[in-house]
N, C-alpha and C positions, 0 to 999 in steps of 0.2 A: 504493500500500499504506500503510495506516495505521501510524503509529508515535508513540511518545512524544517530544515536543519540548521538554518543560520541563526544569528543572534537576534534574540526577541527585542532587545533594546534598540537596535537599529530600526525596527519597524515603528516603534514609538516616535523616534526622532524624525523618521521619514514623514510621518503624519503630523508632526509638530504638536503632539499632545500625548499625554499618558494614556496608554491603552490597557494598562494594569494586566500585562501578560505574565508577570513574574511574582504575583502574589505580594507578600509582605515586603519584599525588596523595593517595590514601586513606591511605598510610603516612607521609606528610609532615606538617609542622606547619601547612601551609596548608589542610588539610582543614577545612571548616566545622564538621563534626561535633565536632571537638575544642573549639572555642570555643562552640558552640551545640548541645549534646547534648540537645535538647528538640525536640518537634514544631514545625513552622513555623506561622505565623499568629498572630492576635491572642490566642487562648487557648491557645497552645502550652505555656505553663508551668503551665496548669491540671492538675487530676488527675481526669479523667473516670472515671465508675464503670465498672470493667472487668467487664462482663457476659460470660456465656458466649459469646454471639453475637459480641461485639466481639473477644474473643480468637481465635475461629475466623476471623473476617474479616480480621483483621490478619495472621494466619498465612498465609492464602491470598494476600493482597496482598504479603506479604514474598516468598513463592516466585515469584510472577509477576514481581516486580521484579528479583529476583536473576537469573533466566533471560531477562528481557527479552521476556516473552510478554504479548500483549494478552489481554483477558478472554474473548473468544469462542474464541480458540485454546486457552486454558488449559482452558476448560470442555470442549472437544472432547478434549483430552488425558485429562481425568478420565473422560469417558465411555468412552474406549478402555481405560483402566486398570481400569474396572469390569468390562469384559468378559473380561479376562485372568484366568487362574487365579492364585492367590496373593493376597497382601495388597494391596488397592487402593492405599494410600498409597505403598508401596514400588514398585509397578508405575508409579505416576505419576512418581516421581523417576527411575526408570530411563528413562522416555520422554524426560524433559527432559534427562537427562544424555547421551542418545544423539544429540541435535541436533548438526549439524555445527558450528555456531558455538561450542557449548560444548566440543566436542572440541578444536577449534583453540585455544581459550583454555586449557583444561586442560593441553594439551601444552606451552604456553609460546610459541606462535607469536604471541600477542597478550597485551596487558597487561590487557585487560578483555573481557567478552563483547561490549560494543558495538563495540570495535575489531576483534574477531574477526568480527563480523557484517558490518562494512564490508569487510574483506578478502575474505570469501566473496562478497558482493553484487557486488564489483568484478571477479569472475571470476579471482582469483589461486589458487584452490584446485582440485585434482582429487581425485576419489574413484575408485579402481580405474582410473586412467588417463584418465578423462573429466572435463572441466570441469564443475563443479557451482556455480552461483551462487545457490542457494536456501539461506539460512541455517537453515531449519528442516528441511532434509534429514535423514532419520533414518539413522544408520549401523547396520550390523549386525556381528556377530562376524566377524572375519577381513578386514574391510574395510581397504583401505590409502588413507590420506589423504596428499596430497603437494602441495607448492607447484609451481605451473606453472614450468617451466624459464625462461621469459622473465621471470618475476617474482622470481626468487631474489636479484637484485642490488638490489632495492628496500630502502630503509633499514629498515622494520619488520622484514623477514626477516633482514637482516644483523645487526641488534641482537639478535633472538631467537637466532640462531645463536651470537653471541658470549656470551649470557647463559645458554646451555644448561648445565644442571647446577646452576644457582643456584636453580631452582624445582623443587619436588617434583612429579613426574608421577605420577598415580594408577597403581596396579599393573595395572589393566586396559588401560592404554595404554602404548606404548613410542615415544619420540621419537628418531629417528636424525638428529641435527644435520647431519652431513655430507651427507645426502641429502635434507634437508628433508622428512622422511617420518615419518608417524605410523602406527603399527600398532595396530589395534583388536583386542586378543587376546580380549576377551569384553565382555559388557555387565556394568556393575557391580552387585554385591550391595549391599544398604542399608548394611551395616557399613563399606564403604569410601567411601561418599559423605559428604563432610564438610560438606554444606550445612546450616546451622543452621536447620532447619525441622522442626516437629512435625507431620509429615504426617497423623497421626491427626485433628488438629483440622480439617484440610481436608476429610477424608473426612466428619467429623461435619457440617460446614457444608453440603456438597452433599447430604448425606442427609436434611436436613430436609424 
């Protein structure tokens, strides 16, 4: 399976904002974005002309990087969003938010989406009582996500249980620390998705 293997912090610098790809490191003084808040590369300090196309492209790249999705998969999600009733941009964000790795991260079981993806891929997560090791697995309303009983003593989950309550869990999810369980009450409406993305620019890019 293809995946990005470069430096996460370069992606934040390229988008000129923190994408919180490295968990707690992003909040600390060692975050490279704090000392170098400009794009990487020889011409990173330059001021390229911000054309309409460039703004749309950067917004699409930002969304891809935040959710950890590769280009072909992202384009597939967009095609699916187009086919759904409602606003395409909002439907796209709902699809991205409903991924299993994102839900594990949003509930606080992992400090980043990359860490959540690893937990899922290693088979530590169950959905409705069955092991699911596909990070892109799409959750539906009323699904129950839970850490496998044999995995609950692992350090990441013990830390997550201890930190329960310190991280705000979206209203469409409910995390029950004592049972290592996440309840998916519904799929999120746009107004409760805090991802800093202008989805309309993505729609305009793909509509060209």
